[in-house]
BAKOL-723301 format. One record per residue: residue in one letter; x, y, z of N, C-alpha, C, O in turn. Coordinates in steps of 0.001 Angstrom, whole numbers, plus 500000, padded with zeros to 6 digits. Last residue first. Example, Ala and Ser with C-alpha at 12.3 -4.5 7.8 and 13.67 -1.06 7.14 Angstrom:
2
S512850497750507080513670498940507140512900500030507870513409501138508039 A513190494310507800512300495500507800513200496700507800514236496681508465 
This chain:
435
W293746895162546659294011893994547505295439894030547997295864893134548726 L293635897595545521292365896908545704292522895608546481291531895019546913 A295354900617546276295396899163546081294032898563546350293345898963547290 E294647903334546480295808902942545683295798901449545344296192901062544243 P292144905285546718292317903841546863293430903317545957293186902910544820 V293030908276548335292850907619547036293051906123547226294038905718547840 P291690908336551734292706908547550711292305907919549373291361907134549300 L289029910069553351289574908798552856290594909067551748290375909942550911 G287657912211554387289070912063554722289685910765554268290755910387554746 L285147912793553593285275911956554784286736911693555166287008911024556163 V285686914129551241285114914878552358285297914112553662285568914704554707 A286514911915549689287476912971550035286982913792551219287764914120552111 R284089910559549509285241909901550132286270910948550560286825910875551656 A282612912428548058282242912153549446283383911449550182283616911721551360 Q283846912200545589283986913455546324283599913285547786284185913922548662 G282988909604544965284415909904545072284660911184545847285574911253546669 V280224910038544859280775909161545888282274909406546061282773909413547186 L280071911666542579279610912162543876280208911346545010280650911905546014 M281023909835540696281737911092540922281353911671542272282217912120543026 L279081907892540749280386907559541317281243908806541502282105908832542380 S275793908841541817276867908841540822278179908498541505278367908777542690 G273942908026543748273480908717542550274510908823541453274155908890540277 T274625908516547312274454907733546094274034908614544932273796909809545106 V275099907950550656275463908857549569275423908062548274276108907046548146 C273200907469553435273632906810552200273860907859551126272936908571550731 V273285907172556837273378908147555759273935907424554530275017906839554585 I271301906085559401272159905616558317272133906689557241271058907075556781 T271222907523562646270729907529561268271763906923560333272956907204560449 E271779908284565285271171906986564993270555906923563604269489906337563414 S271332911852565032271872910650565657271106909407565222269937909478564842 R272021914118562498270957913406563202271523912097563758272130911322563018 G274178914987561064273894915647562331272792914983563128272642915257564319 R274514913989558609275098913208559699274794913813561067275113913224562100 A273377915999557090272717914702557129273228913857558290272467913097558889 Q275267918020557428273936918190558006273197916850558087272471916601559049 R277470916903556051277596917314557456276219917419558113276033916954559238 L276411916572553509276832915398554274276938915741555757276537914952556613 A275965919216552752274855918259552783275206917061553646274380916592554429 A278576920238552846277554920759553758276385919800553876275864919586554971 A279747918722550819280303918670552170279279919161553188279129918576554260 L278191919436548541278156918076549079278663918025550515278063917348551350 D276146922068547918277504921751548378277491920406549093276851920258550134 A273419922249547553274252921925546394275675921564546792276346920825546070 E270879921191549195272188921713549570273154921304548461273641920174548426 V267533920962550067268473921251548985269758921808549568269741922770550337 R265568918304551401266238919599551537267273919732550430267810918744549930 T262509916616551637263760916829550912264279918236551137263538919217551073 E260342914072552456260911915339552926262306915514552335263176914662552512 V258540912635549823259638912481550774260176913856551163260433914698550303 G256660912494547777256198912621549152257271912480550200256959912227551364 A257391912607545212257178911259545741256789911295547218256608910248547840 R257888915242544928256696914716544263256366913311544736255217912874544674 R260342915392546170259171915905546883257876915409546249256885915182546943 C262035914376544187261888913670545460260616914104546188259903913275546754 L261823916319542185261446914930541901261200914151543191260261913359543273 R262856918531543543261457918535543105260970917123542796259833916773543111 A265533917805543865264667917900545040263197917878544650262379917274545344 L266501918072541271266435916744541871265489916745543072264732915795543270 D266408920842541062265582920027540165265417918617540720264334918036540651 A268287921551543002266899921991543152265956921179542269264838920863542675 A270673920511541989270106919954543223268636920337543390267834919534543867 P270891919845538489270872920807539607270135920241540815269107919579540679 L272741917101537426271385917630537541271378918613538703271812918263539801 A275938917498535928275131917262537128273739917859536987273574918975536494 R277673918031533926276592917092533606275650916880534791274664916154534669 P279702919589534876278689920245534044277516919340533695276482919814533225 N281055919557537871280499918563536957279403919220536120278285919393536605 H282052920748540183282828920809538932282350919769537914283153919180537190 A280545918511542586281189919774542223281930919639540895282377918552540529 A277446916818542415278905916752542404279475918093541947278945918726541034 Q274719917864544501275306917608543191276817917586543305277401918242544168 T271710917060546356272972917769546180273478917526544769272733917030543924 A269153916681548646269468916755547219270709917611547040270762918748547509 W268607914602551217269349915819550913269700915762549435270459914891549011 V265707913202552614266636913273551489267310914637551476266679915672551692 R264439910873555046264724912245554610265748912190553485266552911261553405 D263875908249555148263170909106556094263311910569555684262429911390555935 A263652905951552484264254907158553058263317907872554017262135908070553736 L262609903896551094263419903545552266263819904777553072264273904659554211 P261349904992548886260519904353549917261282903976551184260674903760552232 L263649905910547369262851906850548167261947906167549189261777906707550282 L264675903702545896265372904220547083264497905095547969264595905027549194 P263339903002543576263501901987544619264078902517545924263982901851546955 R263273905698542286262082904876542538262294903810543618261466903726544525 L265661906972541662264975907314542905263889906311543277263617906100544459 V266346905913539180267273905778540305266536905981541628266763905251542593 A264160906661537642264452905242537797265403904995538956265289903982539645 R264401909458537768263222908811538356263474907325538586263055906778539606 A266771909917536343266728910173537775265543909481538440265668908973539554 D268478908566534071267044908521534372266885908663535882266866907672536611 K271134910824533096270622909595533695269118909705533933268564910803533988 D272094913243532345271876912266531285271416910914531813271319909955531048 R272502914677534693271355915029533860271060913988532797269912913847532376 N273421912665537544273738913376536314272487913611535473271532912837535536 I272650913225540987272510912425539775272867913271538559272632914480538558 G272912912790544434273239913659543304273310912811542056273969911771542059 V271790912538547779271710912084546389272118913182545425271729914341545571 V271661911093550699272322912259550130272546911909548667273395911077548348 L269073909837552713269781909779551440270415911132551131269784912178551282 T268794908275555779268834909562555105269646909413553828270774908922553856 I266864905996557534267841906161556463267687907550555858266590907952555472 P266521905082561018266073905724559780267221905860558784268394905840559157 R266899901814562489267360903193562336266831903789561039266701903070560049 D266426899165563000265340900114563234265786901571563131265107902462563641 A269817898537563306268473897983563409267492899082563749267710899847564689 C272424899145562947271464900073562364270059899494562394269202899899561610 S275446899266564740274194898574564504273166899553563983273037900661564503 V278217900659562956277354900565564120276092899827563748275715899770562578 G281683900009561995280339900513561766279507900360563027280036899971564068 R284152899217562839283296898191562295281891898694562015280984897886561814 G286725901584561898285973900769562851285097899768562129285286899506560941 R286339903212558945286996903312560244286152902555561253284975902867561435 G286677901498555782285896902192556798286639902222558125287472901357558397 S288102899882554177288529901278554211287766902078555251288148903203555574 P286849897420554316288101897596555065288570899034555113289356899393555990 S283315898043554661284511897963553841285752898102554710285731898808555718 P281312896141556996281823897393556447283086897156555634283829896205555875 A279462893243556012280547893830556804280984895138556177281027895248554952 P275903893306555693277230893207555092278267893835555998278000894831556670 R273724891713557996274346892942557557275677892680556870276500891924557385 A272725889430559007272132889882557753272805891121557207272510891549556092 S273858889041561435274325888177560357273778888608559019274304888201557983 P272443890758563106273783891147562666274274890311561503275028890805560664 S269068891421562525270048890361562738271420890796562251271559891170561087 P267525893636561723267935893496563126269033892473563331269859892636564229 A268615895289558678267902894200559353268406894052560785269579894310561053 A269988897076557220269175897616558305268434896536559075267704896835560021 Y271087895515555261271988896166556216271230896670557432271763896690558542 E268858894843553784269572893793554509270463894403555595270573893871556700 R268280897375552735267299896691553588267960895596554405267659895434555588 L270605897785551234270299898662552362269290898016553310269428898099554531 T270240895822549273271357895691550211271161896590551425271514896200552538 E267999896859547935267939895530548546269034895365549598268788894833550680 A269039899298547044267898899281547961267793897936548677267531897882549878 L271051898399545277271410899160546475270280899113547493270528898911548682 A269456897212543306270402896385544063270821897086545349270937896448546395 E268113899508542421267347898401542996268251897494543825267872897056544911 A270293900921541398269569901471542545268708900401543207268584900384544432 S270958899334539234271918899423540333271263900017541576271633899661542695 A268618899724537680268983898394538146269963898452539312269818897702540278 G268579902538537156267507901872537879267907900538538461267579900237539608 N271807904011537888270709903652536993269693902839537784269925902497538943 H273714904451539773273366905580538899272381905201537802272145905986536884 A275438903885542772274304903480541935273822904665541096273554905743541627 G277766904093544394277636904883543176276506904475542260276603904700541054 D277674904470547830277374903565546721277052904383545472276181905252545492 L278459904472551154278801905097549877278536904105548762279110903017548748 V277081905101554258277183904117553186277439904872551887276711905809551558 V278161906099557456277854906485556077278054905302555134279061904597555203 D279141905820559985277688905795559835277239906098558411276052906331558179 D282072904386558985281363904807560190279852904691559960279339903590559763 V281535903546555871282524904340556601281818904953557812281063905916557681 V281110901071553541280610901595554810281748902286555561282784901683555844 E280203900784550245281350900987551127280852901678552393280243902745552324 F278715900038547936278297899722549305279499899684550249279759898698550937 R281275901071546286280160900169546027279766899534547363280419898608547842 G283472902506546981282383903223546355281195902371545988280212902872545441 P286019900012546399285509901224547041284375901870546248284326901793545020 W286419896977546779285889897706545624285220898973546147284001899011546320 R288804894517547523288118895730547973287628896452546723288344896528545725 I289410891038547855289112892186547007288414893301547782287532893040548601 R289860888704549279290727889864549550290303891138548834290788892219549169 E288038886742548449288037887185549837288778888505550014288364889340550819 L288567886156545806287268886727546161287275887327547562286589888316547821 G291168885122546019290897886274545181289587886948545519289500888176545520 A290817882894547681291640884017548137291341885274547337291265886367547898 E289186881271546048288720881704547367289493882928547850288906883880548364 I290898880914543862289584881530543684289080882081545005288604883214545077 S292987879617545109293234880912544463291929881659544244291857882875544417 S291770877256545945292287878175546963292577879554546380292431880559547076 P291207875936543557290104876513544334290588877508545388289902878484545688 E293577876760540982293254876066542221292069876730542924291939877954542893 I293372876399537463293383877270538636292890876526539875291921875770539822 E293613875254534988294094874486536141294083875305537428294737874921538397 S292757877119533138291918875936533386292339875179534636291511874531535276 R292538880215532872293548879357533525292830878102534004292355878038535138 L290390881232531488291710881789531219292836880950531814293961880972531314 V288260879767532557288507879757531118289945880185530827290630879567530013 R288472880425535240288660879018534839288852878871533334289533877950532884 A287877883122535158289206882694535615289478881261535190290603880925534820 A285196882992534368286184883581533477287596883154533867288418882858533000 A284023881858536644283951881148535366284998881676534390285620880898533666 V284580883926538493285116882575538702285124881803537382286121881166537041 A283133886052537369284582886171537566285226884795537728286290884532537168 L280514885022537464281133885332536170282649885407536292283372884897535436 A280256884885540247280158883664539441280773883876538065281477883003537556 A280400887587540959281462886672541383281443885393540562282500884867540214 N277992888505539859279266889042539381280420888122539742281318887898538930 Q276180887013541413276223886846539958277552887346539394278162886688538553 R276763887995543959276907886557543691276985886288542188277758885440541742 Q276102890636544030277511890310543799277735888813543598278793888408543116 H273453890778544732273776890885543311275231890541543011275568890194541879 A273462890798547488273147889530546820273521889577545342273865888552544755 G276056892528549164274912892542548264274716891220547560275670890597547095 P279576893283549476278207893234549985277155893226548879277331893824547817 L282212891055548850281578892313548452280102892258548817279434891275548498 S282612888405549623283047889481550521282466890839550127282252891688550993 V279551886576548949280989886812548797281348888032549638280485888620550289 D277125883988549652277587885376549632279096885430549422279815884465549683 H276292881233547428276676881797548723277135883234548553277492883655547452 A275882880270544953274847879952545948275131880592547304274314880505548221 L276466882471542185276940881586543242275825881380544265274939882222544413 P274278882553539264274932883158540434275458882094541397274965880966541425 A275149880875536158274228881119537269274973881760538441276173881538538600 V275925881809532922276493881481534227275503881846535325275067882993535416 V275708880540529695275041881362530704275481880877532084275417879684532380 R277836880586526955277505879897528207276879880885529177277448881942529450 C278797880175523552277962880836524556277729879960525778277464878763525666 E281213880832521513280846879698522362280116880221523595280743880657524561 A280269882525518475280908882499519795280386881320520604279259880865520404 G279225883042516003279916881768516192280685881712517491281643880950517615 V277627885159515332279078885360515342279833884041515367280933883928514826 T275088883989515555275481884708514344276993884830514229277564884626513157 R275071882954518156274909882059516999275409882728515721276078882095514904 C275383885327519616276386884261519734276306883312518547277329882909517994 A273008886648518926274300887215518526275401886160518593276262886109517715 R271166884972520176271110885143518722272441885679518208272944885225517180 R271871885381522841272008884036522240272016884126520714272785883433520048 L271203888118523054272586887661523240272805886283522635273822886047521983 A268435888118522617269312888887521729270763888417521841271468888329520836 R267594886519524766267323886108523385268260886822522419268812886204521509 L268407888111526936269041886807526719268803886313525294269706885750524676 A266720890329526699268167890500526586268845889171526272269750889112525440 A264216889118527081264492889849525840265991890030525622266480889901524500 P264455887898529743264265887127528502264632887870527221265297887302526356 R267224889061531737265813889083531421265615888498530020266518888592529188 Q269922886739532447269348887978531935267829887904531887267235886830531983 Q272928885640533919271508885417533724270845886757533418271155887774534037 A275840886608532038275061886564533268273630886157532935273181886315531800 L277871884732529852276749885643530021276149885492531404275970884375531890 L280833884401528109280154884106529369279093885171529615279384886367529589 A282107883013525310281320884165525756280562883739527003279743882821526956 P285103881892523677284061881771524694283399883101525031284033884156525037 R285348881887520073285895882174521403284769882183522426283617882449522086 G284338881699517530285113880578518063285691880791519439286452879955519927 P284287885201517017284058883849516483284955882806517136286163883000517277 R283411887258519823284358886882518782284104885452518315283748884588519116 L281619890116521156281777888672520941282734888410519785282859889231518876 I281043892770521376282368892343521862282606890852521648283700890366521934 G278433893212520612279477893527519653280866893114520103281791893105519291 A276662892937522632277132891697522004278186891954520939278775891009520414 K275867895502523105276887894938523993277464893649523418278617893307523683 E273928895742521093275100896609521091276219896020521939277383896037521538 S272118893808521982272774893630520683274008894511520567275022894090520011 A271200894928524367271980893681524396272734893473523090273874893007523100 I269752897089523334270902897331524204271812896100524233273034896215524137 A267740895701521922268655896590521214269909896856522031271013896852521488 G266496894300524034267088893580522912268088894428522159269161893950521792 L265530896327525646266604895468526161267282894699525037268491894469525073 T265130899435523852264653898118524276265824897298524792266973897542524424 R266294901718522942265283901856523992264660900534524410263751900516525240 G269828902282522426268527901763522042267578901758523232268008901790524385 L272214903569522947272243902118522745270916901542522274270881900420521770 I271562906303523191272684905877522357272573904405521979272810904034520830 A269418906568524842269464907448523672270551907030522696270482907356521511 T270012904866526966269063904408525949269071905295524705268760904816523614 H271741904606529146272238905178527888271314904825526722271780904522525624 D270008901751530360270915902867530618271438903332529263271563902532528336 Y268322898986531530268179900228530777269167901287531268269159901666532439 S270429896058531608269196896761531936269212898075531172270025898258530266 I272204893071532020271816894147531109270483894730531550269531894000531830 S274941891696533803273512891988533751273218893203532871273893894228532963 T277802891095531628277117891086532919275639891452532714275157891507531582 I279632889243529501278556890229529522277767890065530813277148889029531055 V282853888696528244281953888517529385280897889613529328281226890782529130 S285061886971526141284098888061526279283124887726527405282635886600527498 L288467886242525641287228885908526330286355887153526413286835888246526714 E290412887350524152290378885884524211289061885403524793288594884306524486 P289810890213522115289743889510523401289749888000523242289161887455522308 E291449892319520437290957890974520102290913890151521387291881889464521711 T290417895819520410291308894709520743290703893394520259289588893364519738 A288478897614520070289516897614519042290538896513519296291432896300518478 N286863897728522219286563896670521253287504896703520053287351895912519122 T287449899994523624288051898738524092287855897604523095288598896622523120 A285825901925522408287265901899522116287913900587522532288832900113521863 D282729900658521127283538901156522235285018900996521921285418900045521250 L280927899642519358281757900753518898282598901357520014283126902458519861 R279899897417520872280207897313519440281170898399518981282138898103518281 G279475898468523531280406897395523225280846897448521773282041897517521484 G278314900543525937277855899652524873278825898506524675278981897662525557 L281147902096527146279723902277526887279324901378525718279920901442524642 G283620900653528069283141901951528518281637902090528377280926902190529377 V284532897468529378284007898269528285283475899590528837282942899634529946 E287378896635531167285972896984531253285580897866530074286218898884529807 V289638894036531026289295895344530463287792895555530531287021894747530012 V292398892509532173290949892503532349290477893914532037290869894871532705 A295104890885530758294486892181531028292981891985531116292370891371530241 M298122888998531332296698889116531087296231890532531391296852891270532155 R300733889355531794300366888302530841298901888431530445298500888021529356 C302776892244532200301517891531532446301300890462531378301643890650530211 G305045893820532076305191892369532044303922891604532369303982890442532771 Q304770896476531797304963895986533154305032894460533220305073893884534307 S304145896857529157305459897315529615305787896804531008306960896706531368 A301508895926529125302548895173528414303937895566528909304808894710529064 F300288897955530657300237896556531089301351895751530425302053894987531088 Y300789900202529028301361900121530364301376898673530859302374898220531419 E299237899580526803300688899725526648301383899615527999302446899003528105 L296714899593527981297224898354527402298735898413527198299433897418527394 A296521902289528790296421901199529766297042899926529219297808899255529911 L296685903666526329297709903844527365297699902693528353298756902177528716 A294301902906525097295581902515524500296706902614525521297580901748525574 T292529904096526976292464902673526658293787902182526087294329901171526533 T293218906793526859293397906068528115293373904558527878294123903822528519 V292498907411524208293899907522524632294133906701525895295133905990525995 E289718906974524391290534906221523439292003906253523836292678905224523803 F288956908876526323288807907451526614289635906599525660290204905592526081 T289489911295525024290165910976526283290117909476526552291113908879526959 T289731910677521465289018911075522681289865910729523898290829909970523809 P291896912031518863291322910945519669290518911520520828290615912708521133 E291050914186516076291702913944517365291107912720518050289936912403517840 G290799912708512766290594913764513748291356913456515030292208912568515057 A291132910962510704290633910422511975290241911525512945289436911300513849 A292328912260508607290894911956508493290296911474509804289084911564510001 T295008912248509291294251913498509397292754913238509396291999913911510097 P296122909510511262295682910043509971294827911294510148294012911369511068 L298404910305513942297157909713513473296791910279512102297123911429511812 D300553911585514983300789910769513792299533910054513311299596909273512361 G299784912772517301300084913652516181300324912905514885300304913501513807 S299717910693519045298441911141518499298640912105517334297764912240516479 L302345910454519903301818909487518941300527909976518296300275909699517124 K302522912563521760303349912585520553302766911656519490302698912018518316 Q300702911635523621300482912954523022301294913077521737300817913627520745 F301859909283524397300674909218523544300299910574522975299638910645521939 M304024910263525927304260909405524767303058909414523829303213909538522614 D302678911637527925303587912367527038303844911563525764303876912116524665 L301411909488529142300614910508528461301477911324527509301043911662526408 H303625908213530233302864907531529179301958908515528436301762908383527228 S304388910099532134305315909749531051304595909035529910304928909240528743 S302088910172533791302547911368533093303452911022531916303305911581530829 L301998907575534803300890908075533992301337909281533178300997909396532000 D304415907538536217304226906639535077303082907107534189303180907046532964 D303873909488538184304980909673537242304816908790536015305052909238534893 A301707908373539559301552909666538892302638909879537853302370910388536765 S301334904828538941301858905976539676301651907253538873301447907213537660 I298376902882538708299568903421538068300037904655538837299218905433539327 A297187901067541549297036902112540544298383902536539978299395902547540680 R297143897553541921297687898839542372297644899847541236298014899537540103 G296391895070540964295486895778541857295936897148542293295189897851542973 D298303894366539111298225893630540373297425894411541417297756894404542603 V297928897551537877298649896283537712298721895617539076299142896223540062 R295474899781536531296103899089537666296852897848537202296448897183536248 V293733902590535834294776901721535267295556901092536415296221901791537179 R292027904216537220291485903473536084292453902420535561292035901460534914 E293360905715539084292669904502539538292165903639538387291905902450538574 R294259908087537983295172906936537983294475905624538343294934904549537959 Y292451910023538600292332909369537293293178908108537217292856907176536480 A291077909847541831292233910166540994292134909377539700291774908200539707 Q288624909159542950289315910355543432290517910757542585290932911915542628 L287290907235541191286646907891542329287322909208542684286674910254542716 H286831906641537655287626906660538872286817907346539971285785907960539704 P284341904539536010285193905721536131286081905594537362286081904561538031 K286480901896534756286036903283534764284699903347535474283986902346535547 T289477899870534380288074900101534733287753901585534642288643902418534474 Y291743897426533854291334898724533306289840898894533538289029898162532971 L294430895679535038293003895914535267292675897326534811293244898299535304 G296815893088534402296385894464534323294878894561534494294141893641534140 C298637890686536255297420891032535520297153892525535551297253893157536603 R300508887894536674300595889360536674299520889877535727299504889540534543 L299369885147538514299496885771537205299565887289537358298773887886538086 G298830883756540849300226884003540497300441884655539149301575884719538673 A296305883586541717296843882380541070298269882585540568298846881698539939 A295797886118542489295986885136543559296534883825543011297149883046543739 G295380887217539947296566887584540718296853886597541830298010886269542092 L292932886056539357294094885745538521295387886093539246296370885355539168 I291383887283541390291526885824541334292759885437540519293543884587540943 S291602889995540657292087889544541963292303888031541979293299887553542523 A290357890007538162291776890361538259292369889886539581293510889426539622 L287736889294539001288499888445538089289987888738538179290796887814538263 M287033891482540623287130890142541199287933889209540305288729888413540802 A287092893553538707287966893608539873288130892224540499289239891835540865 C285094892716536855286489892900536444287436892842537640288461892163537592 T282832892745538524283264891496537890284721891584537472285497890655537698 S282712895482539131282910894502540200283419893184539638284327892572540202 G282216896475536512283415896859537261283733895884538373284888895495538550 K279754895281535864280945894958535072282232895345535801283229894627535720 G277372895836537197278268894838537752279529894568536971280316893708537364 K275224896584534524275420896596535975276401895495536363276276894356535911 T275494896354531768274935897576532348275293897696533821275625898779534304 G278369895204529855277156895024530646276671896356531166277351897372531024 A281591893594529263280555894583528992279351894303529881279310893289530578 V284942892877529252283730892748530065282790893919529780283131895078530018 L287427890856527973286679892083527753285305891933528387284583890978528098 A290565889729528609289163889446528918288427890768528852288756891701529584 I293444889010526716292485890021527175291123889402527445290592888652526626 R296757888537526893295515887770526813294437888633527472294526888942528660 L299080890550525046298277890297526237297124889350525917296584889363524810 R300266891426522830301124890672523747300375890286525028300968889762525970 R298510892998521577298723891677520980299670890827521814299854889642521537 D298648895417522878297534894522523202297731893127522648297181892166523186 P300741896825521714300967896141522999299858895162523348300102894177524044 A301535897913519063300502896889519270300690896125520583300789894898520567 G303169900143518978303784898822518852302836897668519127303285896554519398 A301897902528518942302608902189520181303241900801520131303790900334521129 L300599902440516527301691903404516667302536903117517910303730903416517943 E298657900577517247299679900212516271300871901152516352302018900718516257 L297137902125519052297801900909519519298907900488518547299986900084518983 L296189904117517327297052904472518451297823903265518954299015903359519248 A294604902514515631295765903227515090296728903633516197297943903513516038 R292657901660517409293524900667516773294784901336516227295886900799516343 T291497904114518032292168903352519095293113902324518500294221902123518998 R290500904792515465291478905667516139292225904904517223293445905022517334 G288713902686514839289938902870514075290966903753514748292167903511514629 L286364902716516149287393901794516644288750902079516008289796901754516569 K285482904994514808285024904726516173285973903757516870286338903951518030 W286197905213512189287157905717513166286708905512514606287457905816515534 Q284079904264510743285349903533510635286359903976511685287267903223512038 T282057906172511168282021904896511894283363904179511859283750903549512843 D282950909564511623282785908428510724282917907115511479283792906967512332 P283487911764513153282325910965513528282122909738512650281214908947512904 S286734912593514282285884912277513130284709911425513586284900910462514328 A286974914929516947287176913569516437286259913328515251285128913812515228 R286298917286518051287268917355516954287648915968516429288528915839515578 P284664916763520191284057917399519020284991917479517822284542917713516700 N284763913713521672285636914836521365285064915497520113284984914851519068 W283777911386524171283429912262523052284455913380522920284947913919523911 G284286910022526465284190909245525235283861910075524008283685909529522920 V284130911653528662285466911342528136285429910548526839286458910417526176 G281218913840528145282086912910528850283347912575528087283614913123527018 R279446915913527532279061914534527214279949913500527896279491912398528197 E280545918328528348279117918103528555278746916632528401277829916153529069 Q283192918207527607282884918318529032281405918097529330281049917720530447 D284662916043525540283540916978525535283038917064526968282509916084527493 A288225915698525680286878915282526075285885916419525874286221917595526018 L290765916536525364290232915678524308288810915220524594288248914435523830 S291595917751527594291210918637526494290595917852525342289978918432524449 F292495915743529184291121916187529399290659917154528306289458917350528119 L295140915534528178294218914405528114292773914870528222291920914443527444 W296213918080528809296092917648527411295067916526527289294219916557526398 D296081917921531586295339918972530890295149918593529426294065918760528868 L297868915869532077296442915646532319295594916701531624294507916401531130 S300203917236531307299836915966530682298351915685530849297663915314529898 E300363919464532964300168919675531533299717918392530839298935918445529890 R301017918553535431299630918948535218299343919096533729298216918879533284 A302964915831535985302923917090535273301473917424534941300792916664534252 M302721914495539263302415914350537854302394915724537200301874916679537777 
């Protein structure tokens, strides 16, 4: 891939705040969605040639998207999948039939959008990295003959770039506290922001929620005129580890049935069985990789870790297909955490459910990440909770030392960027295909 193309794309991001911000973008509300819509129109409105499922939520939206795309693909539909963030290569965000866009295709599409961005209205300012990537993904899906696109919302919903489209179906996964400085400090306020993806007269599938979030979502459905349905978790486990994946799988199944009413049960079963979702309770030898980065996802990780450490083999999730071998029995084994968290996250909420499980903690941080909480600051939080903690800002060194103790489960967590870098340290390749 031409490095210049990616350099241009990343130049549109505020390195302190992330890919959804550009200091040279107009802050006017009309351009929050307007820039993405303008880019799409300049590209020939490729999104209007796609049936789009738009998925928002705090926890589980990526897993839900991946399972839905896999089910639709198993039913014979060519489907685009747009998720974030990536683990090891930016290309992972844009997939057709589960396979990441090639380096050459990404480069050529970036060149196209670099030219198109010059035709944006002056009042709009520059687009953000996320706005360009959203438009690029949809144009790529249309160019590849996709009939459907499963699109993960970036942040919130109402003013997210993905909401510049007209989804046929809106899905909202579990809502909890995250990005509270932007979305609001109550579950009702956060839910209302995410409800911005609802559309009049179109179906809205909701995960089971805490009461305040559910009230806000139901109210939004009534106001908009969306066809609201709350989806209960599946009664059985699925191939992705963790009890919380039952809810995500149930949403994916319900969404597939909305988008393809005649879908065969065998397609649903095959789609759920074949999916790989790296970085989410991914087991590689003696290491568990999980990108939990808020309180709710950390609680789900803690529950799954407890199940994994249970004496009964039937209680343990199977290691990811990307893992080498079948893992090892971890009954009665201590757990060592290798943790790195971003400064804009609630580190205490992430640590609260995990530290009681830990015999020892290595505080670290993702490399080349200006948003990373310094390892020393993270260590102080862990020590206040009474957990033995060592500081090693270099992830490779932290992982090597954590694995030096025999019969120990090592869990790398706190951010997906950290997990992606851990995959590289462990010698795992870029996850080119999810099935």
